[in-house]
MARDRENBA-607518 format. One record per atom (N, C-alpha, C, O): residue number from 1; atom name; x, y, z. Coordinates in pm, whole numbers. Layout:
# residues N
<num: NUM atomo: CA x: X y: Y z: Z>
...
***
This chain:
# residues 113
<num: 1 atomo: N x: 81 y: -119 z: 0>
<num: 1 atomo: CA x: 0 y: 0 z: 0>
<num: 1 atomo: C x: 86 y: 126 z: 0>
<num: 1 atomo: O x: 54 y: 224 z: -67>
<num: 2 atomo: N x: 197 y: 121 z: 77>
<num: 2 atomo: CA x: 287 y: 237 z: 81>
<num: 2 atomo: C x: 344 y: 265 z: -56>
<num: 2 atomo: O x: 352 y: 381 z: -98>
<num: 3 atomo: N x: 384 y: 159 z: -127>
<num: 3 atomo: CA x: 443 y: 178 z: -259>
<num: 3 atomo: C x: 344 y: 238 z: -358>
<num: 3 atomo: O x: 381 y: 320 z: -441>
<num: 4 atomo: N x: 218 y: 199 z: -349>
<num: 4 atomo: CA x: 116 y: 252 z: -438>
<num: 4 atomo: C x: 96 y: 400 z: -414>
<num: 4 atomo: O x: 85 y: 477 z: -509>
<num: 5 atomo: N x: 91 y: 443 z: -289>
<num: 5 atomo: CA x: 77 y: 585 z: -256>
<num: 5 atomo: C x: 198 y: 663 z: -305>
<num: 5 atomo: O x: 183 y: 771 z: -364>
<num: 6 atomo: N x: 316 y: 610 z: -282>
<num: 6 atomo: CA x: 439 y: 678 z: -323>
<num: 6 atomo: C x: 443 y: 692 z: -476>
<num: 6 atomo: O x: 479 y: 797 z: -528>
<num: 7 atomo: N x: 408 y: 586 z: -546>
<num: 7 atomo: CA x: 408 y: 590 z: -692>
<num: 7 atomo: C x: 304 y: 691 z: -742>
<num: 7 atomo: O x: 331 y: 766 z: -836>
<num: 8 atomo: N x: 188 y: 695 z: -679>
<num: 8 atomo: CA x: 84 y: 790 z: -716>
<num: 8 atomo: C x: 131 y: 933 z: -696>
<num: 8 atomo: O x: 108 y: 1019 z: -781>
<num: 9 atomo: N x: 196 y: 959 z: -584>
<num: 9 atomo: CA x: 249 y: 1093 z: -556>
<num: 9 atomo: C x: 355 y: 1132 z: -658>
<num: 9 atomo: O x: 357 y: 1245 z: -706>
<num: 10 atomo: N x: 442 y: 1040 z: -691>
<num: 10 atomo: CA x: 548 y: 1067 z: -789>
<num: 10 atomo: C x: 487 y: 1096 z: -926>
<num: 10 atomo: O x: 532 y: 1187 z: -996>
<num: 11 atomo: N x: 385 y: 1020 z: -965>
<num: 11 atomo: CA x: 319 y: 1043 z: -1094>
<num: 11 atomo: C x: 251 y: 1180 z: -1096>
<num: 11 atomo: O x: 263 y: 1253 z: -1194>
<num: 12 atomo: N x: 181 y: 1216 z: -989>
<num: 12 atomo: CA x: 112 y: 1345 z: -982>
<num: 12 atomo: C x: 213 y: 1460 z: -988>
<num: 12 atomo: O x: 192 y: 1558 z: -1060>
<num: 13 atomo: N x: 321 y: 1450 z: -913>
<num: 13 atomo: CA x: 425 y: 1555 z: -915>
<num: 13 atomo: C x: 488 y: 1565 z: -1054>
<num: 13 atomo: O x: 513 y: 1675 z: -1102>
<num: 14 atomo: N x: 514 y: 1453 z: -1116>
<num: 14 atomo: CA x: 572 y: 1453 z: -1251>
<num: 14 atomo: C x: 478 y: 1519 z: -1351>
<num: 14 atomo: O x: 523 y: 1598 z: -1435>
<num: 15 atomo: N x: 349 y: 1489 z: -1343>
<num: 15 atomo: CA x: 251 y: 1550 z: -1432>
<num: 15 atomo: C x: 243 y: 1701 z: -1409>
<num: 15 atomo: O x: 234 y: 1777 z: -1505>
<num: 16 atomo: N x: 245 y: 1743 z: -1285>
<num: 16 atomo: CA x: 243 y: 1885 z: -1254>
<num: 16 atomo: C x: 364 y: 1957 z: -1312>
<num: 16 atomo: O x: 353 y: 2068 z: -1364>
<num: 17 atomo: N x: 479 y: 1895 z: -1303>
<num: 17 atomo: CA x: 602 y: 1954 z: -1357>
<num: 17 atomo: C x: 593 y: 1965 z: -1509>
<num: 17 atomo: O x: 628 y: 2068 z: -1567>
<num: 18 atomo: N x: 545 y: 1859 z: -1574>
<num: 18 atomo: CA x: 533 y: 1860 z: -1720>
<num: 18 atomo: C x: 433 y: 1967 z: -1765>
<num: 18 atomo: O x: 461 y: 2044 z: -1856>
<num: 19 atomo: N x: 317 y: 1970 z: -1701>
<num: 19 atomo: CA x: 214 y: 2068 z: -1739>
<num: 19 atomo: C x: 262 y: 2210 z: -1715>
<num: 19 atomo: O x: 243 y: 2297 z: -1800>
<num: 20 atomo: N x: 325 y: 2236 z: -1600>
<num: 20 atomo: CA x: 372 y: 2373 z: -1571>
<num: 20 atomo: C x: 484 y: 2413 z: -1667>
<num: 20 atomo: O x: 494 y: 2530 z: -1703>
<num: 21 atomo: N x: 567 y: 2321 z: -1708>
<num: 21 atomo: CA x: 672 y: 2349 z: -1805>
<num: 21 atomo: C x: 612 y: 2384 z: -1941>
<num: 21 atomo: O x: 656 y: 2479 z: -2007>
<num: 22 atomo: N x: 512 y: 2307 z: -1984>
<num: 22 atomo: CA x: 446 y: 2335 z: -2111>
<num: 22 atomo: C x: 376 y: 2471 z: -2110>
<num: 22 atomo: O x: 381 y: 2544 z: -2208>
<num: 23 atomo: N x: 311 y: 2504 z: -1999>
<num: 23 atomo: CA x: 244 y: 2633 z: -1986>
<num: 23 atomo: C x: 347 y: 2746 z: -1992>
<num: 23 atomo: O x: 326 y: 2847 z: -2060>
<num: 24 atomo: N x: 458 y: 2730 z: -1921>
<num: 24 atomo: CA x: 564 y: 2832 z: -1921>
<num: 24 atomo: C x: 621 y: 2850 z: -2062>
<num: 24 atomo: O x: 645 y: 2963 z: -2105>
<num: 25 atomo: N x: 642 y: 2742 z: -2133>
<num: 25 atomo: CA x: 694 y: 2751 z: -2270>
<num: 25 atomo: C x: 594 y: 2820 z: -2361>
<num: 25 atomo: O x: 632 y: 2901 z: -2446>
<num: 26 atomo: N x: 466 y: 2790 z: -2345>
<num: 26 atomo: CA x: 361 y: 2855 z: -2425>
<num: 26 atomo: C x: 356 y: 3005 z: -2397>
<num: 26 atomo: O x: 348 y: 3084 z: -2491>
<num: 27 atomo: N x: 360 y: 3044 z: -2272>
<num: 27 atomo: CA x: 348 y: 3185 z: -2235>
<num: 27 atomo: C x: 471 y: 3267 z: -2274>
<num: 27 atomo: O x: 462 y: 3390 z: -2278>
<num: 28 atomo: N x: 582 y: 3204 z: -2301>
<num: 28 atomo: CA x: 703 y: 3275 z: -2344>
<num: 28 atomo: C x: 724 y: 3263 z: -2496>
<num: 28 atomo: O x: 832 y: 3294 z: -2547>
<num: 29 atomo: N x: 620 y: 3218 z: -2566>
<num: 29 atomo: CA x: 624 y: 3203 z: -2712>
<num: 29 atomo: C x: 735 y: 3109 z: -2761>
<num: 29 atomo: O x: 789 y: 3127 z: -2870>
<num: 30 atomo: N x: 767 y: 3010 z: -2680>
<num: 30 atomo: CA x: 870 y: 2914 z: -2720>
<num: 30 atomo: C x: 823 y: 2818 z: -2829>
<num: 30 atomo: O x: 904 y: 2746 z: -2886>
<num: 31 atomo: N x: 694 y: 2815 z: -2858>
<num: 31 atomo: CA x: 641 y: 2729 z: -2963>
<num: 31 atomo: C x: 622 y: 2805 z: -3094>
<num: 31 atomo: O x: 551 y: 2759 z: -3184>
<num: 32 atomo: N x: 685 y: 2922 z: -3105>
<num: 32 atomo: CA x: 672 y: 3006 z: -3225>
<num: 32 atomo: C x: 712 y: 2933 z: -3352>
<num: 32 atomo: O x: 654 y: 2957 z: -3458>
<num: 33 atomo: N x: 810 y: 2846 z: -3344>
<num: 33 atomo: CA x: 856 y: 2776 z: -3465>
<num: 33 atomo: C x: 746 y: 2690 z: -3527>
<num: 33 atomo: O x: 754 y: 2654 z: -3644>
<num: 34 atomo: N x: 644 y: 2658 z: -3449>
<num: 34 atomo: CA x: 530 y: 2582 z: -3500>
<num: 34 atomo: C x: 409 y: 2673 z: -3524>
<num: 34 atomo: O x: 299 y: 2624 z: -3553>
<num: 35 atomo: N x: 428 y: 2804 z: -3512>
<num: 35 atomo: CA x: 319 y: 2898 z: -3535>
<num: 35 atomo: C x: 222 y: 2910 z: -3419>
<num: 35 atomo: O x: 112 y: 2963 z: -3436>
<num: 36 atomo: N x: 262 y: 2863 z: -3301>
<num: 36 atomo: CA x: 176 y: 2871 z: -3183>
<num: 36 atomo: C x: 225 y: 2985 z: -3096>
<num: 36 atomo: O x: 337 y: 2982 z: -3044>
<num: 37 atomo: N x: 140 y: 3087 z: -3080>
<num: 37 atomo: CA x: 177 y: 3206 z: -3003>
<num: 37 atomo: C x: 80 y: 3227 z: -2887>
<num: 37 atomo: O x: -37 y: 3187 z: -2895>
<num: 38 atomo: N x: 128 y: 3288 z: -2782>
<num: 38 atomo: CA x: 42 y: 3315 z: -2666>
<num: 38 atomo: C x: -64 y: 3418 z: -2703>
<num: 38 atomo: O x: -50 y: 3488 z: -2803>
<num: 39 atomo: N x: -169 y: 3428 z: -2625>
<num: 39 atomo: CA x: -275 y: 3525 z: -2653>
<num: 39 atomo: C x: -220 y: 3667 z: -2662>
<num: 39 atomo: O x: -132 y: 3705 z: -2584>
<num: 40 atomo: N x: -272 y: 3744 z: -2755>
<num: 40 atomo: CA x: -227 y: 3882 z: -2773>
<num: 40 atomo: C x: -112 y: 3898 z: -2870>
<num: 40 atomo: O x: -71 y: 4010 z: -2900>
<num: 41 atomo: N x: -60 y: 3786 z: -2918>
<num: 41 atomo: CA x: 49 y: 3791 z: -3015>
<num: 41 atomo: C x: 7 y: 3716 z: -3141>
<num: 41 atomo: O x: -89 y: 3638 z: -3139>
<num: 42 atomo: N x: 79 y: 3740 z: -3250>
<num: 42 atomo: CA x: 50 y: 3673 z: -3376>
<num: 42 atomo: C x: 177 y: 3610 z: -3432>
<num: 42 atomo: O x: 288 y: 3652 z: -3400>
<num: 43 atomo: N x: 159 y: 3510 z: -3513>
<num: 43 atomo: CA x: 270 y: 3441 z: -3577>
<num: 43 atomo: C x: 302 y: 3507 z: -3711>
<num: 43 atomo: O x: 212 y: 3551 z: -3782>
<num: 44 atomo: N x: 431 y: 3512 z: -3744>
<num: 44 atomo: CA x: 474 y: 3564 z: -3873>
<num: 44 atomo: C x: 595 y: 3485 z: -3921>
<num: 44 atomo: O x: 678 y: 3441 z: -3842>
<num: 45 atomo: N x: 603 y: 3469 z: -4052>
<num: 45 atomo: CA x: 717 y: 3402 z: -4113>
<num: 45 atomo: C x: 823 y: 3507 z: -4147>
<num: 45 atomo: O x: 792 y: 3605 z: -4214>
<num: 46 atomo: N x: 945 y: 3487 z: -4102>
<num: 46 atomo: CA x: 1056 y: 3575 z: -4133>
<num: 46 atomo: C x: 1160 y: 3495 z: -4211>
<num: 46 atomo: O x: 1148 y: 3373 z: -4221>
<num: 47 atomo: N x: 1259 y: 3561 z: -4266>
<num: 47 atomo: CA x: 1363 y: 3486 z: -4338>
<num: 47 atomo: C x: 1435 y: 3383 z: -4250>
<num: 47 atomo: O x: 1487 y: 3283 z: -4301>
<num: 48 atomo: N x: 1438 y: 3406 z: -4119>
<num: 48 atomo: CA x: 1508 y: 3313 z: -4031>
<num: 48 atomo: C x: 1414 y: 3217 z: -3957>
<num: 48 atomo: O x: 1458 y: 3143 z: -3870>
<num: 49 atomo: N x: 1285 y: 3217 z: -3990>
<num: 49 atomo: CA x: 1190 y: 3126 z: -3928>
<num: 49 atomo: C x: 1068 y: 3199 z: -3875>
<num: 49 atomo: O x: 1053 y: 3319 z: -3895>
<num: 50 atomo: N x: 982 y: 3125 z: -3808>
<num: 50 atomo: CA x: 859 y: 3184 z: -3755>
<num: 50 atomo: C x: 887 y: 3255 z: -3623>
<num: 50 atomo: O x: 970 y: 3212 z: -3544>
<num: 51 atomo: N x: 816 y: 3365 z: -3601>
<num: 51 atomo: CA x: 825 y: 3442 z: -3477>
<num: 51 atomo: C x: 685 y: 3477 z: -3429>
<num: 51 atomo: O x: 589 y: 3465 z: -3504>
<num: 52 atomo: N x: 675 y: 3519 z: -3305>
<num: 52 atomo: CA x: 552 y: 3575 z: -3250>
<num: 52 atomo: C x: 579 y: 3723 z: -3222>
<num: 52 atomo: O x: 686 y: 3759 z: -3174>
<num: 53 atomo: N x: 481 y: 3806 z: -3253>
<num: 53 atomo: CA x: 497 y: 3950 z: -3230>
<num: 53 atomo: C x: 366 y: 4009 z: -3181>
<num: 53 atomo: O x: 260 y: 3950 z: -3199>
<num: 54 atomo: N x: 374 y: 4124 z: -3119>
<num: 54 atomo: CA x: 256 y: 4195 z: -3071>
<num: 54 atomo: C x: 210 y: 4287 z: -3183>
<num: 54 atomo: O x: 283 y: 4379 z: -3221>
<num: 55 atomo: N x: 90 y: 4264 z: -3237>
<num: 55 atomo: CA x: 43 y: 4351 z: -3346>
<num: 55 atomo: C x: 18 y: 4493 z: -3296>
<num: 55 atomo: O x: -24 y: 4514 z: -3182>
<num: 56 atomo: N x: 45 y: 4590 z: -3382>
<num: 56 atomo: CA x: 31 y: 4731 z: -3345>
<num: 56 atomo: C x: -113 y: 4779 z: -3351>
<num: 56 atomo: O x: -149 y: 4878 z: -3287>
<num: 57 atomo: N x: -195 y: 4710 z: -3428>
<num: 57 atomo: CA x: -331 y: 4758 z: -3452>
<num: 57 atomo: C x: -336 y: 4865 z: -3560>
<num: 57 atomo: O x: -443 y: 4918 z: -3591>
<num: 58 atomo: N x: -220 y: 4896 z: -3617>
<num: 58 atomo: CA x: -212 y: 5001 z: -3720>
<num: 58 atomo: C x: -165 y: 4948 z: -3854>
<num: 58 atomo: O x: -153 y: 5024 z: -3950>
<num: 59 atomo: N x: -137 y: 4820 z: -3864>
<num: 59 atomo: CA x: -83 y: 4762 z: -3986>
<num: 59 atomo: C x: -172 y: 4795 z: -4107>
<num: 59 atomo: O x: -292 y: 4768 z: -4105>
<num: 60 atomo: N x: -113 y: 4853 z: -4211>
<num: 60 atomo: CA x: -184 y: 4887 z: -4333>
<num: 60 atomo: C x: -246 y: 5026 z: -4333>
<num: 60 atomo: O x: -296 y: 5071 z: -4437>
<num: 61 atomo: N x: -242 y: 5096 z: -4220>
<num: 61 atomo: CA x: -299 y: 5231 z: -4215>
<num: 61 atomo: C x: -197 y: 5334 z: -4264>
<num: 61 atomo: O x: -76 y: 5311 z: -4256>
<num: 62 atomo: N x: -248 y: 5447 z: -4314>
<num: 62 atomo: CA x: -161 y: 5553 z: -4363>
<num: 62 atomo: C x: -87 y: 5619 z: -4246>
<num: 62 atomo: O x: -138 y: 5623 z: -4134>
<num: 63 atomo: N x: 35 y: 5670 z: -4275>
<num: 63 atomo: CA x: 114 y: 5733 z: -4170>
<num: 63 atomo: C x: 199 y: 5847 z: -4226>
<num: 63 atomo: O x: 232 y: 5850 z: -4344>
<num: 64 atomo: N x: 232 y: 5940 z: -4137>
<num: 64 atomo: CA x: 324 y: 6050 z: -4168>
<num: 64 atomo: C x: 459 y: 6024 z: -4103>
<num: 64 atomo: O x: 564 y: 6058 z: -4159>
<num: 65 atomo: N x: 456 y: 5964 z: -3984>
<num: 65 atomo: CA x: 578 y: 5935 z: -3909>
<num: 65 atomo: C x: 569 y: 5795 z: -3850>
<num: 65 atomo: O x: 463 y: 5733 z: -3849>
<num: 66 atomo: N x: 681 y: 5747 z: -3803>
<num: 66 atomo: CA x: 686 y: 5616 z: -3737>
<num: 66 atomo: C x: 596 y: 5614 z: -3613>
<num: 66 atomo: O x: 541 y: 5509 z: -3578>
<num: 67 atomo: N x: 582 y: 5729 z: -3547>
<num: 67 atomo: CA x: 498 y: 5738 z: -3427>
<num: 67 atomo: C x: 353 y: 5703 z: -3456>
<num: 67 atomo: O x: 282 y: 5654 z: -3367>
<num: 68 atomo: N x: 307 y: 5727 z: -3578>
<num: 68 atomo: CA x: 169 y: 5696 z: -3616>
<num: 68 atomo: C x: 141 y: 5545 z: -3617>
<num: 68 atomo: O x: 25 y: 5503 z: -3621>
<num: 69 atomo: N x: 246 y: 5466 z: -3612>
<num: 69 atomo: CA x: 232 y: 5321 z: -3631>
<num: 69 atomo: C x: 232 y: 5241 z: -3502>
<num: 69 atomo: O x: 233 y: 5118 z: -3508>
<num: 70 atomo: N x: 231 y: 5305 z: -3387>
<num: 70 atomo: CA x: 212 y: 5236 z: -3259>
<num: 70 atomo: C x: 310 y: 5120 z: -3240>
<num: 70 atomo: O x: 270 y: 5012 z: -3195>
<num: 71 atomo: N x: 435 y: 5141 z: -3274>
<num: 71 atomo: CA x: 537 y: 5037 z: -3257>
<num: 71 atomo: C x: 578 y: 4969 z: -3386>
<num: 71 atomo: O x: 683 y: 4904 z: -3390>
<num: 72 atomo: N x: 500 y: 4983 z: -3491>
<num: 72 atomo: CA x: 539 y: 4929 z: -3621>
<num: 72 atomo: C x: 624 y: 5030 z: -3695>
<num: 72 atomo: O x: 660 y: 5133 z: -3639>
<num: 73 atomo: N x: 656 y: 5003 z: -3819>
<num: 73 atomo: CA x: 734 y: 5095 z: -3900>
<num: 73 atomo: C x: 647 y: 5165 z: -4003>
<num: 73 atomo: O x: 544 y: 5112 z: -4044>
<num: 74 atomo: N x: 688 y: 5284 z: -4046>
<num: 74 atomo: CA x: 616 y: 5362 z: -4147>
<num: 74 atomo: C x: 695 y: 5351 z: -4277>
<num: 74 atomo: O x: 803 y: 5409 z: -4290>
<num: 75 atomo: N x: 640 y: 5277 z: -4375>
<num: 75 atomo: CA x: 708 y: 5252 z: -4502>
<num: 75 atomo: C x: 659 y: 5353 z: -4606>
<num: 75 atomo: O x: 539 y: 5370 z: -4625>
<num: 76 atomo: N x: 753 y: 5418 z: -4674>
<num: 76 atomo: CA x: 720 y: 5516 z: -4778>
<num: 76 atomo: C x: 651 y: 5446 z: -4896>
<num: 76 atomo: O x: 700 y: 5346 z: -4947>
<num: 77 atomo: N x: 536 y: 5503 z: -4937>
<num: 77 atomo: CA x: 467 y: 5451 z: -5055>
<num: 77 atomo: C x: 437 y: 5560 z: -5158>
<num: 77 atomo: O x: 432 y: 5532 z: -5278>
<num: 78 atomo: N x: 418 y: 5685 z: -5112>
<num: 78 atomo: CA x: 383 y: 5794 z: -5205>
<num: 78 atomo: C x: 435 y: 5926 z: -5147>
<num: 78 atomo: O x: 371 y: 5986 z: -5062>
<num: 79 atomo: N x: 551 y: 5970 z: -5194>
<num: 79 atomo: CA x: 614 y: 6090 z: -5137>
<num: 79 atomo: C x: 535 y: 6217 z: -5165>
<num: 79 atomo: O x: 559 y: 6319 z: -5099>
<num: 80 atomo: N x: 443 y: 6215 z: -5259>
<num: 80 atomo: CA x: 364 y: 6334 z: -5293>
<num: 80 atomo: C x: 234 y: 6343 z: -5213>
<num: 80 atomo: O x: 158 y: 6438 z: -5232>
<num: 81 atomo: N x: 208 y: 6250 z: -5127>
<num: 81 atomo: CA x: 84 y: 6245 z: -5051>
<num: 81 atomo: C x: 98 y: 6314 z: -4916>
<num: 81 atomo: O x: 209 y: 6329 z: -4865>
<num: 82 atomo: N x: -16 y: 6357 z: -4859>
<num: 82 atomo: CA x: -14 y: 6413 z: -4723>
<num: 82 atomo: C x: 30 y: 6306 z: -4623>
<num: 82 atomo: O x: 101 y: 6335 z: -4527>
<num: 83 atomo: N x: -12 y: 6183 z: -4647>
<num: 83 atomo: CA x: 32 y: 6069 z: -4568>
<num: 83 atomo: C x: 117 y: 5982 z: -4659>
<num: 83 atomo: O x: 65 y: 5894 z: -4728>
<num: 84 atomo: N x: 249 y: 6005 z: -4661>
<num: 84 atomo: CA x: 334 y: 5937 z: -4759>
<num: 84 atomo: C x: 361 y: 5790 z: -4731>
<num: 84 atomo: O x: 413 y: 5719 z: -4818>
<num: 85 atomo: N x: 327 y: 5742 z: -4611>
<num: 85 atomo: CA x: 363 y: 5605 z: -4576>
<num: 85 atomo: C x: 245 y: 5518 z: -4539>
<num: 85 atomo: O x: 130 y: 5563 z: -4531>
<num: 86 atomo: N x: 276 y: 5391 z: -4517>
<num: 86 atomo: CA x: 179 y: 5294 z: -4468>
<num: 86 atomo: C x: 247 y: 5216 z: -4355>
<num: 86 atomo: O x: 364 y: 5177 z: -4366>
<num: 87 atomo: N x: 174 y: 5193 z: -4247>
<num: 87 atomo: CA x: 228 y: 5122 z: -4131>
<num: 87 atomo: C x: 246 y: 4974 z: -4162>
<num: 87 atomo: O x: 161 y: 4912 z: -4225>
<num: 88 atomo: N x: 358 y: 4920 z: -4117>
<num: 88 atomo: CA x: 388 y: 4777 z: -4133>
<num: 88 atomo: C x: 433 y: 4721 z: -3999>
<num: 88 atomo: O x: 532 y: 4768 z: -3942>
<num: 89 atomo: N x: 361 y: 4621 z: -3949>
<num: 89 atomo: CA x: 404 y: 4554 z: -3826>
<num: 89 atomo: C x: 531 y: 4473 z: -3851>
<num: 89 atomo: O x: 626 y: 4480 z: -3772>
<num: 90 atomo: N x: 532 y: 4399 z: -3959>
<num: 90 atomo: CA x: 649 y: 4319 z: -3994>
<num: 90 atomo: C x: 734 y: 4398 z: -4091>
<num: 90 atomo: O x: 691 y: 4429 z: -4202>
<num: 91 atomo: N x: 855 y: 4431 z: -4049>
<num: 91 atomo: CA x: 939 y: 4523 z: -4125>
<num: 91 atomo: C x: 1047 y: 4451 z: -4205>
<num: 91 atomo: O x: 1154 y: 4508 z: -4230>
<num: 92 atomo: N x: 1022 y: 4328 z: -4246>
<num: 92 atomo: CA x: 1120 y: 4254 z: -4323>
<num: 92 atomo: C x: 1109 y: 4287 z: -4470>
<num: 92 atomo: O x: 998 y: 4298 z: -4524>
<num: 93 atomo: N x: 1221 y: 4304 z: -4534>
<num: 93 atomo: CA x: 1224 y: 4338 z: -4675>
<num: 93 atomo: C x: 1302 y: 4467 z: -4697>
<num: 93 atomo: O x: 1364 y: 4519 z: -4605>
<num: 94 atomo: N x: 1299 y: 4517 z: -4818>
<num: 94 atomo: CA x: 1373 y: 4638 z: -4855>
<num: 94 atomo: C x: 1275 y: 4750 z: -4886>
<num: 94 atomo: O x: 1196 y: 4740 z: -4980>
<num: 95 atomo: N x: 1281 y: 4856 z: -4809>
<num: 95 atomo: CA x: 1189 y: 4969 z: -4824>
<num: 95 atomo: C x: 1259 y: 5098 z: -4784>
<num: 95 atomo: O x: 1369 y: 5097 z: -4728>
<num: 96 atomo: N x: 1195 y: 5210 z: -4815>
<num: 96 atomo: CA x: 1235 y: 5341 z: -4761>
<num: 96 atomo: C x: 1147 y: 5361 z: -4638>
<num: 96 atomo: O x: 1024 y: 5357 z: -4647>
<num: 97 atomo: N x: 1210 y: 5382 z: -4523>
<num: 97 atomo: CA x: 1138 y: 5395 z: -4396>
<num: 97 atomo: C x: 1133 y: 5541 z: -4354>
<num: 97 atomo: O x: 1231 y: 5614 z: -4368>
<num: 98 atomo: N x: 1018 y: 5583 z: -4303>
<num: 98 atomo: CA x: 998 y: 5718 z: -4252>
<num: 98 atomo: C x: 1024 y: 5714 z: -4102>
<num: 98 atomo: O x: 967 y: 5631 z: -4031>
<num: 99 atomo: N x: 1109 y: 5804 z: -4052>
<num: 99 atomo: CA x: 1146 y: 5799 z: -3910>
<num: 99 atomo: C x: 1042 y: 5866 z: -3821>
<num: 99 atomo: O x: 936 y: 5910 z: -3868>
<num: 100 atomo: N x: 1073 y: 5874 z: -3690>
<num: 100 atomo: CA x: 979 y: 5929 z: -3592>
<num: 100 atomo: C x: 952 y: 6079 z: -3611>
<num: 100 atomo: O x: 855 y: 6132 z: -3557>
<num: 101 atomo: N x: 1038 y: 6146 z: -3688>
<num: 101 atomo: CA x: 1018 y: 6289 z: -3716>
<num: 101 atomo: C x: 950 y: 6313 z: -3851>
<num: 101 atomo: O x: 924 y: 6428 z: -3888>
<num: 102 atomo: N x: 921 y: 6206 z: -3923>
<num: 102 atomo: CA x: 860 y: 6220 z: -4055>
<num: 102 atomo: C x: 962 y: 6239 z: -4166>
<num: 102 atomo: O x: 925 y: 6270 z: -4279>
<num: 103 atomo: N x: 1090 y: 6223 z: -4133>
<num: 103 atomo: CA x: 1197 y: 6240 z: -4232>
<num: 103 atomo: C x: 1230 y: 6109 z: -4301>
<num: 103 atomo: O x: 1219 y: 6002 z: -4243>
<num: 104 atomo: N x: 1271 y: 6120 z: -4427>
<num: 104 atomo: CA x: 1316 y: 6004 z: -4502>
<num: 104 atomo: C x: 1400 y: 6051 z: -4621>
<num: 104 atomo: O x: 1392 y: 6167 z: -4662>
<num: 105 atomo: N x: 1479 y: 5961 z: -4674>
<num: 105 atomo: CA x: 1554 y: 5987 z: -4797>
<num: 105 atomo: C x: 1504 y: 5886 z: -4899>
<num: 105 atomo: O x: 1531 y: 5766 z: -4886>
<num: 106 atomo: N x: 1432 y: 5933 z: -4999>
<num: 106 atomo: CA x: 1370 y: 5844 z: -5097>
<num: 106 atomo: C x: 1473 y: 5757 z: -5171>
<num: 106 atomo: O x: 1437 y: 5657 z: -5231>
<num: 107 atomo: N x: 1600 y: 5796 z: -5166>
<num: 107 atomo: CA x: 1705 y: 5718 z: -5232>
<num: 107 atomo: C x: 1774 y: 5619 z: -5138>
<num: 107 atomo: O x: 1859 y: 5541 z: -5181>
<num: 108 atomo: N x: 1736 y: 5623 z: -5012>
<num: 108 atomo: CA x: 1800 y: 5534 z: -4914>
<num: 108 atomo: C x: 1707 y: 5417 z: -4881>
<num: 108 atomo: O x: 1614 y: 5430 z: -4802>
<num: 109 atomo: N x: 1734 y: 5305 z: -4943>
<num: 109 atomo: CA x: 1655 y: 5184 z: -4920>
<num: 109 atomo: C x: 1722 y: 5105 z: -4808>
<num: 109 atomo: O x: 1842 y: 5078 z: -4812>
<num: 110 atomo: N x: 1641 y: 5070 z: -4709>
<num: 110 atomo: CA x: 1691 y: 4992 z: -4596>
<num: 110 atomo: C x: 1633 y: 4852 z: -4605>
<num: 110 atomo: O x: 1512 y: 4835 z: -4622>
<num: 111 atomo: N x: 1719 y: 4752 z: -4592>
<num: 111 atomo: CA x: 1674 y: 4613 z: -4598>
<num: 111 atomo: C x: 1688 y: 4549 z: -4460>
<num: 111 atomo: O x: 1793 y: 4559 z: -4395>
<num: 112 atomo: N x: 1581 y: 4484 z: -4416>
<num: 112 atomo: CA x: 1581 y: 4414 z: -4288>
<num: 112 atomo: C x: 1544 y: 4270 z: -4315>
<num: 112 atomo: O x: 1439 y: 4241 z: -4372>
<num: 113 atomo: N x: 1632 y: 4178 z: -4271>
<num: 113 atomo: CA x: 1601 y: 4036 z: -4289>
<num: 113 atomo: C x: 1622 y: 3956 z: -4164>
<num: 113 atomo: O x: 1600 y: 3835 z: -4164>
***
């Protein structure tokens, strides 16, 4: 009877350790390589693999400065417009980026991979 109780306790403790480890890995986005992200984050494919990121809520909206993008980047699309850029949460690729002051050099292409 003692052995059965001891084995049961060991099994329960082992299960608790496994479950708490899996929860901790999930909450730290450690499963990003499989496209599994914790609540409030989204999965994205990058040149170096999948990642989880916090969406800005501004992706695809027009912008004048990087500040308009709530943490994303402001990519130049039309230098003749009142709002020359569009917000991008994922900043991978080669673009002209508008900085936090609304400044940019249309001839300076920045590539992020």
